[in-house]
N, C-alpha and C positions, 0 to 999 in steps of 0.2 A: 163642633167641640173635639177635643182631644181624647184618646183613650182613657186618660185619666180624670175626665169630668172636667177639665178647666178649660176655659176657652183659649183660643190659639192666641200668643202674643202680637201685640199690635206692629205692624210693621215700621222700621224707622223712617222718618220724614224729616228733611234738613229745616222745617221750620219750625221743628221740635227744638232746635238751639236758640231759637229766640223766645218762644212762646212757651214751652214745657219749663216747668219750675226746676225739675230735675236736672236741666241742662244749662239753663239760661246764665247762673252765675260763672260756671266754666266759660261759657262764651265770652262773657264781659270781661274776665280776668284775661283770658288770651287775647282779647284785643286790646286791652289796656298795655298788656307786656309788648305787644308788636308795635303799638304806637311808641311808646317809650323806647323802644330799640332804635326805631327809624329816627326819632328825635336825636338819640346819643349819635347815631351814624350821621345825620346831616351835620352835628355840632364838630365831630371831627373831621369830616371830609371839609368843611367850611374854613375850619383851623388851617387844616393841611395847605389848602388853596391859597390861602391868605400868608401864612409863611414862604410858599413857592413865590408869591408876588414879591415878597420881600426879600428873595434869594437865599432862603433859609430853608432847612427841613430838620425834621425831628432827630437828633443825636445825642446820645446820652456818653459818649465817649470823654466828655469834659471832665467826669467824674476822677479819670486817670491822669490828668493834669496836674503840675504843681499849683499849690493853692497861693503861695508867695503871700501870706498874711498870718499873724499870731491870733491864738485864741487865750484870752487871760485866766481863763479857768477850764482845767480839763482834768480828768482822771486818768487818761490815757496818756501816753507818749504822744507828743505832737509837737512839731515846729512848723516854720514856714515853707520848709521843702516837702513837706507831706502832701498828698493829693487832695484835691477837692472831694473826694469820695470819703477819705478820714476825717477832713474838717466837718464834713456832713454828721457822720458818725459820733463824732465830739459832740456836735450839737444836740443830736438826738439824745445821748446819754445825760447831757445838761439838763435837757427838759424833763428827762424820765426822773432824774435827781430830786429836782424842784417839785416835780408831781408829788412822788412819793412821801417827801419830807414834809410837804404841804397838807398834803392828805391826812398825814398822821397826826401831826399838831392840829389842824383845824377840827379834826375829830375830837380830839381831846379837849379844846377849847370849846367847843360846840357843846359837848356833853355836860361839862362842868357848868357853863353859861346858862345851858336849858333846866338843869337841876335847880341851881341855885336861884334863878329868876322864877320858880315856885315855891322858894323858902318862906316859912312865915314870919323871919326877920324882915322887917318893911325895908331897913337901909340895904340890906344884901340883896333882895329883890328890885329895889329902884335902881340901885347902882347896875344890875345886870340889864334891865331893861333901858337905861341911859345907853350904855354899849351897845346893845344890839340895835337900837333905833337910830343912834348916831352912824354906827358904821354901815349899815345897811343902804343908808340913805345919800352915800358919798360915793362917787365912781371910784372904782378899783385903781385906775392909774394915778390918782389924786394921792390915793393911800400910799402907791409904790413910791412915787416922788417924795412924798413926806417922810416915809419911813426910812428911805435911805439917806433924805436929809438930817435927821435924828441920828443915824448911825455914824455919819461923818463928822456933824458939829458937837454932838453931846458927848461920846464915848472919848476916852483919852488916846493922846497920841501915843506912837512907840516911844519917845524920847521920856516919856513919865516913868516907864519902866528902868530908867537908867538912871544912876548916882545915887548918893547917900539915902536920899529921901524916897527912893524909888519905890513904886507900887509893886505888889506882888501878885502873881496868878492865883486861878480858882485851882481847887482841888491839889493841893500841895503843890502849887507853883507848876503845874504841867499846863494849865489852860490860859491863855492870854485872849483878853476880848479889847480890841483897839478900833479906831475909827478906820483902820485900814481894812479891817475884817477880822474873824477869829482863826486864832491858831491854836490847833488842839493835837493831841498826841497820834503818832501814825504807827499801825501793827508791824512789826518786823517779823516776816515768817522766815524759819531757818528750817534745817533739814528735820523731819519728824513732824512738822506741822501738819502734814496731808492727814497722818492718822489720827491726830486730833479733830480733824476737820470732820473724818469719817464718823468719830464716835460722837461729835455734837449733831450731825445729821441723824443718826441712828437714835440719839437721847431724844431728838426733838420728835421722831415719828413715834417712840414709845410713849412720850409723854401726851402727845395726841392720842393714842390709842387708851392710856390710862383713863383719860378724860372722858371719853366716848362709852368706854366700858361701866366708868362710875355712873354716867348719867344712866346708862341702860339698867343697872342694878338698883338704881335708886326708883326709876319707874316702876321697876318690877317688885321690888320689896319694901320701898319707903325707907330702906338705909341711907344716911347722909354719910360719905366718906370726904375725909379733907382732901379735897380735889386738888387744891392750890398748893398745900405744902407736898403733896405726894407728887405733883407736877415738877413743883421745883428740884425736889430730891432727885427724881429721875433725870431732869435736864442738868444738874450741875453735878452731881458726885462723880457718874463716870467720865465726864470731862475733866474734872479735876486728878482723878486718878491717871486717865490717858496722858493730861499734860505734865505731871510730874514723872511717870513713868517714862515718857518720851524725852525727857532732859529738859524740862520748860524751853520748847522749841519756839515759842512766840513771845516778844518782847515788846516794848513801847519804845517809840523814838520822841524824845520830849523835846518839844520846841525851845530854841536858846537865844537869847538875845545877841547877836554878832554884827559889830558894825553898826550899821543905820536901821537893821530891820532883823527879823527872827528867822532863824534857820532851822531847818529840821520839822518834822511833824507835817500835819495837814492843814493848808491855808485857804481857808474859806474867805472869798472877797467879800468887801462891803456892799457890792451890788447882790451878790448871791443871798446874803443875810437879811438886807433889806427886802428884796423881793420874796423871799421865803414866811418872813415875818407878815408882811403886808398881805400876801394870799392866804395865809392861816388865819390872822385875825378878821380879814374880810370874810373869808367863807365861813369861819367859825360863827359868824353871828347868825348866817343863814341856817346853819346846822342847828344852833341852839332853839330855832323857832321850829325847825323840824321835830327836835327831841321833846319840847315842851308840849306840842300838840299831839306826838305820840302817847305820852303819859297821859294828858289829859283824856286821851280818847279812852282809855281805860274804866271803866266805872268804878265809883268810890265803894261800891259794895263788894268789890273784889280784893280790895285793901282790909275792909273792915272785917271781912268773912275770915282772911288770913290773920289778923290780929285775935279774932274771938278764938281760933283754934290754937294761939299761943306761938305763932310763928313770930319771929323778931322783924325788927323792920329792914334790916339788912337781907334776910332772906327773903321776906315779902317782895322785896324790890327784885332780887334777881330770879326767884321762883315763880311768881305770881304776875307783876305788874311788867317785867322787861320782855320776858317772852311773848308776851300779847302786844304789846308796845312795838317791837321791832317789826310787827307786819305793815306798820304804819310808817315806820321811820326808814326802813330800807330802801323803798322804791324812790323817794324824793332824795335821799341821800346818794344815791346812783348819780343823780343829775347834778348834784353839788360837785360831786367828785371830777365828773367829765368837765363843769365850768371851769373847776380850780387848773384843770389840766390845759384847758383852751385859753385861759386867762394868761397862762405863763409865758404866751407869745409876745405879751407886752414889756418882756425882760430887756428887749432892745432899747426901751425908752432909758434904763440906768447902764446901759453897758454890759448886761449879762448876756454871754454869747449863747445862745440854746438854738436849737434848729431852725427857727425863725431868722435870727442873726446872721447865721453860716449859710445855710442852704438858701434860704430865701431873702438873704440880705447880700453879705459879699460875694458870695460864689455869683449869684446871680449877677449882680452888676459886673463882674470882671468877665463872666464868660458870655454875657450877653445871651444865655439859653434861659428867659423866662418862661416859656411855656414848660420845659422839661422840668427846671427847677421848682415851677410852682406845683406840678404833676406829683413829684418826689414828695414835696412837703405835703401836699394833701392826702396822699396815699399813706405817709407816717402818723398825721393825726387821726386820719380813719381808721387804722390798724389799732392805734393807743387807743381809741374812745371804745371800739368794739371789744378790746382786751378788759377792758375796765368794766363795761356792762356785763359781759359773759361773767366774769369773775364773781361780781357782786349779784348778778341774778342767780348764780348756783349758791352763793351764800344766803340769798333770800328764800331759797327753797329749800334749804337746809334748816333755816330757823322758823319756817311757819308750822302753824300747830297742824299737829297729827289727828285727824277725826278718825273715831273708828269705825 
């Protein structure tokens, strides 16, 4: 016995790493990690040996060589004299573009379809059921090909906007929808536009802070503030004042029909439009079921109690049902965003040059660096997936219910 009356500590034995529950879990984890690292090391060594047998080595210098091919849709300057590295960047930007556009549109479609499927109107509910069950049970590649075919065959040609009986564009003749794609106005930034951009960023931060403060005040006092109109005023008024004070430094370049095609503005190719719509409609069907399940997971007693207190249906949905339903909706929603981003790799089927079409397609075939190209492509999709998961998990933590 020690001077404190406690028995002396038991001496550590190696057998405790396996038989003692205090250490056994750590031993298993370390062993599994070591096996995994050995497996990776074996795979890398085997790949290097096989490449050496073929007279190759792992070399990424090809990204500085001239690409010698064109990309039909690009947001940055690019031509056939650019490097393979820049071609890969263009493809990555194209993938990010379709992923962002698709996630936003699919969320809107999914939320509307999910809510409407719960409608008491029999016709509306059945129409949404037909949409969801039809779209979900047909492969996404078929939807992509079908949507692009509709864009090419159904939408009017460019010549329809020429002549005496010419069609007019949308939004005061500034947006033109054709079978070649969409032509929309492009912003033109002049001197002073940077100041307007700074004011816009500050206004967005102020609008976010106002919304957070209003929610905290409502939780503390029960007073409901006009958050939507307050945010809109904070976001719009300072930006307009800065815009006119700087001399209207931002204008729009309207597409105009010149010769056999439209000139100016932003050109969104038919492949981009078809891919965007197909992925949005397809993923939106899955999101609709997630939204419906999230709403149904909330007990009807919650809604009835809110109505009994005199809360309007809109407030009941935003203050009672939706905050609880988000706990069910957000986790599977992350998977759908990841699926949409990875499904965008099917873009090569319709000629849209994304990361798979550039880095994993033409660049791979021209340089013969299949190992390097695939590794870079895997790294990009891994980084994109982890970024989406991290952002959505952070949002999930922010909307979960706070218990006292």
